[in-house]
Residue, then its C-alpha position, 0 to 999 in steps of 0.5 A: x481442623x476445628x469443629x466449627x470448620x468441620x461442621x461448615x464443610x459438612x453443611x456445604x457438602x449437604x447443600x451442594x446437590x440442592x442449589x437448584x432443588x426441584x424435589x418438591x413443587x416449591x422448586x418450580x414456583x418462582x423461587x430466586x434462591x434456596x435459603x439453607x440457613x445461616x449462623x454458627x454451624x456449631x451452635x448450641x441454639x438452632x432456630x427453625x421457622x416456617x419458610x423464607x419470605x420475599x426478602x429472604x428469597x432475594x438475599x438467600x438468607x433466612x430472617x433478614x426482613x422485618x420479622x428477622x430484624x425483630x427476632x435479632x432484637x428480641x434475642x439480643x434483649x435476652x442475651x442471645x447473639x444471633x451470630x452465635x445461633x444457627x437459623x433456618x426454616x422448615x422449607x428452604x424455598x419461598x412458598x408463593x405469597x408466603x402461604x403455609x407450606x403444603x405437607x409434601x413440601x415440608x416433609x420433603x425438605x425435612x427429610x432431605x435437608x432439615x434432619x441432616x442439618x440438625x444431625x450435623x449441627x447437633x444443637x443443645x436446644x432447638x427453638x421453633x418459631x410458629x406453629x408450622x415449624x413445631x408441627x413439622x418437627x413433631x409430625x402432629x398438629x399443634x396450637x401455638x398458643x398452647x404449645x409456646x413456652x413448653x418443652x418437647x423432645x426431638x431426637x433427644x434434643x430439647x425443643x422450646x416453641x414460641x411465636x413467629x416474629x411475623x406474628x408479633x409484628x401483627x400482634x405487638x401485645x404478644x411480645x411479652x410472652x415471646x420474650x418470656x419464651x426466649x428468656x427460658x431458652x437463654x436460661x436453659x442454655x445457661x446464658x442467664x440465671x432463672x427462667 
């Protein structure tokens, strides 16, 4: 069995008990699907966002709505193909009206799923999308305008923070800084020279 297949089996085993998860309040707030994550289980790059939106909740996959389409396009423009990455969120169930997850929701999901996903996938690099994802990973408040593009460490894995693509949809002028951050990600992964 190759490494990719083995890691996918480990992820499937991890997800099995949580198909109808009720470990935090989000389980009973009208979710359609638990959105675990998609992509290459042996990826060098793991992308982590905040939580599923409406489209993601309907389809059971992360980043499939407008912001996900933008993310795919931006990644491609710096030489990163989405199918080579693993994409997930801090919380796996949609918060009502896309509100920011409450601390009990993000800490619960981080403990039972996210940390274990990271340990199985063992990416070389994590790219957090938006302040919420970085805050949850580092367990401290951050200002994304100050943190973006900088390097952090999470359990000996390098982390680069950037904007959430939904923010770029609302603030198109900020696309250049996000592209710079993603170029740095691509450079650190050895996909492009420079950065």
